[in-house]
C-alpha positions in Angstrom: 0.0 0.0 0.0 2.6 2.5 -1.1 1.3 6.1 -1.0 2.4 9.3 -2.7 1.2 12.2 -0.6 3.9 14.8 -1.0 2.6 18.4 -1.3 4.7 20.8 -3.3 5.9 22.8 -0.3 7.6 19.6 1.1 10.1 19.7 -1.8 11.0 23.2 -0.8 11.1 22.3 2.9 13.6 19.5 2.2 15.8 21.8 0.2 15.7 24.5 2.9 16.4 21.9 5.7 19.4 20.7 3.8 20.7 24.3 3.7 19.9 25.0 7.4 21.2 21.9 9.2 25.0 22.5 8.7 24.7 25.8 10.6 22.9 24.3 13.5 24.4 23.1 16.8 21.6 20.5 17.5 18.7 18.9 15.7 15.4 18.6 17.7 13.5 15.7 16.1 9.8 15.4 17.3 8.5 11.9 17.1 5.1 10.5 17.8 5.5 8.5 21.1 2.9 6.0 19.9 5.1 5.1 16.8 8.6 6.5 17.1 10.0 4.3 14.3 7.2 4.9 11.8 7.3 8.7 12.5 11.1 8.9 12.1 11.7 10.4 8.6 14.7 8.7 6.9 15.3 11.9 5.0 15.9 13.7 8.3 18.3 11.0 9.4 20.2 11.3 6.1 20.4 15.1 6.4 21.3 15.1 10.1 24.2 12.7 9.7 26.3 12.8 12.9 24.8 16.1 14.1 23.7 15.6 17.7 19.9 15.2 18.2 17.4 15.6 21.0 14.5 13.3 20.2 11.2 14.5 21.7 8.5 11.9 22.0 5.3 14.0 21.7 1.8 12.8 22.5 3.2 10.5 25.2 0.1 11.1 27.2 -1.7 9.0 24.5 1.0 6.2 24.4 1.5 3.1 26.6 3.8 4.5 29.3 5.8 1.3 29.7 6.5 1.2 25.9 7.5 4.9 26.0 10.1 4.2 28.7 11.5 1.4 26.6 11.8 3.8 23.6 13.6 6.4 25.7 16.1 3.8 26.8 16.6 2.6 23.2 17.3 6.1 21.8 19.8 7.0 24.6 21.9 4.0 23.7 23.2 6.3 20.9 25.8 8.7 22.4 24.8 11.5 20.0 21.1 11.4 21.1 19.2 12.4 24.2 15.5 11.8 24.5 12.6 13.2 26.4 8.8 12.4 26.5 6.4 15.3 26.6 2.8 15.7 27.6 0.4 18.7 27.8 0.4 18.3 31.6 4.2 18.6 31.8 4.9 21.7 29.6 7.0 23.2 32.3 9.3 20.2 32.4 9.8 20.3 28.7 10.4 24.1 28.7 13.2 23.6 31.3 14.8 20.4 30.1 14.9 20.6 26.3 17.3 23.7 26.2 19.5 22.0 28.8 19.6 18.8 26.7 20.5 20.8 23.6 23.3 22.6 25.4 24.6 19.3 26.8 24.8 17.8 23.3 26.2 20.8 21.5 29.7 20.1 20.2 30.4 23.6 19.0 32.5 26.1 21.1 30.7 29.4 21.1 31.6 32.8 22.5 29.2 34.7 24.8 27.6 36.5 21.9 26.9 33.3 19.9 23.6 31.8 20.9 22.9 28.0 20.6 21.2 27.2 17.3 18.8 24.4 16.9 16.4 23.3 14.2 13.1 21.5 15.0 12.0 18.8 12.5 9.4 16.1 12.2 6.6 14.6 10.1 3.3 16.5 9.7 1.0 16.7 12.6 3.5 15.3 15.1 3.4 18.3 17.5 6.2 20.6 16.4 4.2 23.7 16.7 2.9 22.7 20.1 6.4 22.1 21.3 7.6 25.5 20.1 4.7 27.2 21.9 5.7 25.3 25.0 9.4 26.4 24.7 8.4 30.0 24.2 5.9 30.0 27.0 3.2 31.5 24.7 1.5 30.9 21.4 3.7 31.9 18.5 2.8 29.2 15.9 -0.5 27.9 14.7 -1.5 24.5 16.1 -3.8 22.1 14.3 -4.8 18.5 14.3 -4.4 18.5 10.5 -1.1 17.7 8.7 0.8 20.3 6.7 -0.2 23.5 8.4 3.3 25.0 8.7 4.6 25.6 5.2 7.5 28.0 5.6 10.6 28.0 7.7 10.1 30.1 10.9 12.8 31.4 13.3 12.1 32.2 16.9 14.3 33.2 19.8 13.6 31.4 23.1 13.5 33.3 26.4 17.0 31.9 27.2 18.4 33.3 23.9 18.5 30.0 22.0 17.7 30.4 18.3 15.1 27.8 17.1 14.3 27.2 13.4 11.0 25.5 12.8 11.0 23.5 9.6 7.6 22.5 8.0 6.5 18.9 8.6 8.2 16.6 6.2 7.4 13.2 4.9 9.5 11.2 2.4 8.4 11.1 -1.3 7.3 7.4 -1.3 6.5 5.3 1.8 7.0 1.7 0.8 6.4 -0.1 4.1 2.7 -1.0 4.4 2.6 -1.2 8.1 4.4 2.2 8.6 2.0 3.8 6.1 -1.0 2.5 8.0 0.5 3.6 11.4 1.1 7.1 10.0 -2.4 7.3 8.6 -3.9 6.0 11.9 -2.0 8.6 13.9 -3.1 11.4 11.6 0.2 12.2 9.8 -1.4 11.5 6.4 -4.7 13.1 5.5 -7.7 10.7 5.6 -8.4 11.6 2.0 -5.0 10.2 0.9 -5.6 6.6 1.9 -8.5 4.1 1.8 -10.1 4.9 5.2 -11.6 1.5 5.9 -8.2 -0.1 5.4 -6.9 2.0 8.2 -9.8 1.0 10.5 -9.2 -2.7 9.7 -5.5 -2.3 10.5 -6.3 -0.6 13.7 -8.9 -3.2 14.7 -6.4 -6.0 14.1 -3.6 -4.4 16.1 -5.8 -3.4 19.0 -7.3 -6.9 19.2 -3.9 -8.4 19.3 -2.1 -5.9 21.6 -4.8 -4.3 23.7 -7.9 -6.5 23.7 -9.0 -5.5 27.2 -9.2 -1.8 26.2 -11.4 -2.7 23.2 -13.8 -4.9 25.2 -14.1 -2.2 27.9 -14.6 0.8 25.6 -17.3 -0.8 23.4 -18.9 -2.8 26.3 -18.5 -6.1 24.5 -19.3 -9.4 26.2 -16.4 -11.1 24.5 -13.4 -10.3 22.3 -14.3 -10.2 18.6 -12.7 -13.0 16.6 -11.6 -10.7 13.7 -11.0 -7.1 12.7 -14.1 -7.0 10.6 -16.2 -8.4 13.5 -14.9 -5.6 15.7 -15.9 -2.9 13.2 -19.3 -4.6 12.9 -19.8 -4.5 16.7 -18.8 -0.9 16.8 -21.1 0.0 14.0 -24.0 -1.9 15.5 -23.6 -0.3 18.9 -23.0 3.2 17.6 -25.8 3.2 15.1 -23.7 3.2 11.9 -26.4 1.7 9.8 -27.2 2.1 6.1 -30.6 1.6 4.4 -31.7 -1.9 4.9 -30.0 -2.3 8.2 -26.5 -3.1 6.9 -23.6 -1.8 8.9 -21.6 1.1 7.5 -18.0 -0.1 8.1 -16.6 3.2 7.0 -18.3 5.1 9.8 -17.4 2.4 12.3 -13.7 2.7 11.2 -14.0 6.5 11.6 -15.1 6.0 15.2 -12.4 3.5 16.0 -9.6 5.7 14.5 -10.7 8.9 16.1 -11.2 7.3 19.5 -7.6 6.1 19.2 -6.3 9.5 18.2 -8.0 11.3 21.0 -7.0 8.7 23.6 -10.6 7.8 24.4 -9.8 4.2 23.7 -6.9 4.2 26.1 -3.2 4.7 26.1 -1.9 2.7 23.2 1.5 2.4 21.5 1.6 1.1 17.9 5.1 -0.3 18.0 7.9 -1.3 20.5 11.6 -0.7 20.2 13.7 -3.4 18.6 15.2 -6.0 20.9 18.9 -6.9 20.9 
């Protein structure tokens, strides 16, 4: 299920990022805590090279906390990387710690009149704008739950003097991995119009039944665990009134309910992938 959703501004964003990174002391890469591997853009890894990186796991309030801790430990096995998980309830912690982590990783010797420079990168709708607003302590960028809102490079100066470049959300031109594609679509990084929506719902249903069946049973008040992804969507559609003429179940609407209850955390704290094991 390879997709090609690559708006024109992303070509420019990639070119600008390639020009900006060499002048930066640190890269701040924002990843979705529910899927840190799927939300890690290989183009960013290529452009970053050996440049030190602070990896920020956004939306960790929606992710399985035990899995998030495992991801943090996995990332920090790399000496060029420091990692932190952020939540809306801990904005003060992120505001205090992220500049300190950037300073710790910076390899450049600077004079007192040379501020630390960092560029913030990530895929669309991963929470970059929210993070910048957190670091600034006020709203300076537009926040949306839709991908591809930021389309131009922005430069802000943090209260501590650190210069932060905000690059637009960036995907890679062609995503070949089917599971990664579906995770990105499920998490909201890819517009719902760019992929067959029911396929996303079936993927979500299969994963939730395998990894978090108790959450599914509790949320939809089921007497027993459905035996298949399709059966789960049918149960959701039946219980939520997703019916077409003639009484048939509208699986598209049922998939919409399941996907959005995952995205909002209504279904529970769920991670879509775990770090690789040695």
